[in-house]
C-alpha positions, 0 to 999 in steps of 0.5 A: 553288126553295126548299122544297116545301110542301103547302097544303090549303084546306078549308071544315069547316062548323063540324064539324056533320057528322062530325068524325072524317071531317074529321080523316081527310081531313086526315091522308090528304092530309098538308098542311104548312099547312091554311087552314080556313074555318067552324071552330067559333066558339060554345060550346066553340069553343077546345077543339074547334079544338085537338081537331081539330088534334090529331086531324089531327096538326097545331097551331093557329098563327092564327085567332080566334073571329071569323069562323070562320078558322084556320091549322093547321100541321105539327109541322115548321113553325115559327110566327113570327107571326100576325095576324088582321084583321076586314074591313069590317062590312056590316049584316045579313051575317056578319062577314068576316075574314082569318087570317094566319101567318108560317111557316118551312118546313124544307128536306127536304135540310137546306138553308136554310128558306123563309119563307111567309105562309099566309092563310085567308079566307071571302068573302061570298055577296053580290056587292058585299060580296065584291068589296069585301072581296077588295080588302081581303084583297089590300091586307092581304096586300101589307102583310103581305108587305112587313112580313114579307119573305115571299111569300104564299099565300091559301086560301079559300072565295071563294063565286064561280067563276073569271071572277066579279068577285072571283075575277078581282081575286084572280088579278090579284094572285095565281096561281090555283094550279088553273089553273096546274097542274091535277091531280085533281078540279076542282069543290069544292062540293057534296061530294055533287054537285060542280058548282062550283069555289068554293074556291081556293088563290092563291099569289104569282107568285114561288111555283112551283105543282107541282099543285093540285085536289081529290085523286081518291082512292077511299079518301077518297070516302066521308069526303068525303061525311061530312066536310062540304059542301065538298071540300078543295083541295090545292096543292103549291108550291115556295117561291122 
């Protein structure tokens, strides 16, 4: 296998709660790549995103104002390219999108680096649009994988639990990292009373999954509650 990479998926509710707690959680989990949902997108959005990345010890490598998505990366990770795709508009509903970063992951032993496409999305609460957008996300990521000749990992707030139509579409194409190698806690929502697993990390079948779940760290429990209404999902992966 190729280099290891730690991917974190996290819905941060537009930093409406405690941004310092968000940064403490991210720093403690020490990810190489962070796929965020509900990042700030109104007044001062660009500066707030950059400040969050700085406070986390990371940098922004992909994302735009629309749809509240961003991909952050650790200093050791090199950004090669980025994409942003708006999904089809549904009247009366929030616009959904896909943020994509093409990354080079260094090998810890000085060996050849690996290439990874990391993507973030946030699907709709409504069943029909969620299914339609899931199909669009899969098609866009398939094209990105061919174009950049790299495996894909998608992290996002699916707004649906395993077994649902959209989750089943995703796992027909990708692995459900938590189901493959469960570690830590399972449920991601709500942060205060977690009863549902609606956030996931979905790597290509070629990517090895070492472990995936919500870290069960007593030192982070207070920050989980203060940071946002979702809990973070961490996946330790090995590139092919």
